[in-house]
C-alpha angles and dihedrals in degrees: 000000000000093000089052091050091049092047091049098045102030106028112180095359121143124223088254093054092049091051090049090047091052094044091048091053092052092047091049089056093048090046095051099047106027119011114032110199095040089099091092091074098060089046089056093045094050093044088055097044094047097033092141091051110035091160088066090047094052093046091050092048094050093050091047095051091045087055091046091050090058093052092045095048092047092056099037095036093126096041104070121112097225094188089065094043094048093043091055103037101079092050091044093055087051091049090051090054092046090052093046091054092042093055091047093058105027115096096198109034091166088076089062092049091053090048089050089049092057091044091053090047088051092048090049091052090050089049093049092047090050092049091050102043111011104032092139096050112113122252113246108263099187116122089239089066092053090045092055093047093046093047091048093047093050095042096045095048090051094046104033114000086253106129090103095067093042093049090043093058093044094051094044088055087056090059094226122178114253100258092045090047093054093039092053090049091047095055094040095052093041092059091043097046096043089051088060097045095081089051091052091048092049092050092048098245092117101055136156089266089058092046093050090052095048101044095071086051094064095091090054092047087053091048091051091048090054091050089051092052089050090051091052091049095048103034117092112242094249093046087051090053094046091053090053092047092052091049091050092053093046091049091051093049089050090057089059092065102089095178094061120102090243094058101038121089110275119232120226114260125166112195118205134174087278097045119086116220090242096062117124113248136206141214126023136291138174125254129255124269125260 
């Protein structure tokens, strides 16, 4: 019975791939409900484990984070700062469109990813200087500031899965309490990720094979979400902020590695019931959202 279940949900997967799938599900849950910005790690793990079939990896990642979004929003449904979310969304959608067009016509998208990595490092440096020397200075409230952040979040998530670090720096500058910080992230990314889901389904990257592989991972996503909630409850505010700052810097450095699976152009691969996750793919596709 167990062997039939494994063959149905995880056809052709190795033990290593199954372990990475389970670890990624756990990390997605923690990321969504406790440590925003951690989402870069499961992206990297899945890209390595399914290097020969990145289309399958991106489809799995999107379904996992969509499930994680539901868990996070259910718990933090009353904690979002809707002024921030609604202020950013129109510009974020425009940024998604710009990123989509850019990836369709750019021959070397890894150059953009490296540039984004340096920009995030620069923003992180500015943020740390501000915290150290200008912590009482007001955050810019002009609509142009929100427009730049929204465009950057939408564009970077489409080009390099990097909206997490961009949003982390923006929300840290807003000095939000922990629960409001996570709740705002949860609602913002749920809207963005579920906007992309129909596109992935239409393109074939979210298929029945992807769905069968992700469904058994839901309990692990839920466990990860519970661990994330526990972290938010127990962690002191400044410790929480330091963890986010470290993740932002590590994510930015990761974007500077052009040879990694996450930063190289992804070939198109549409897994189906008859397609094993280890098959070799062909032409280019864009990455999953944060």
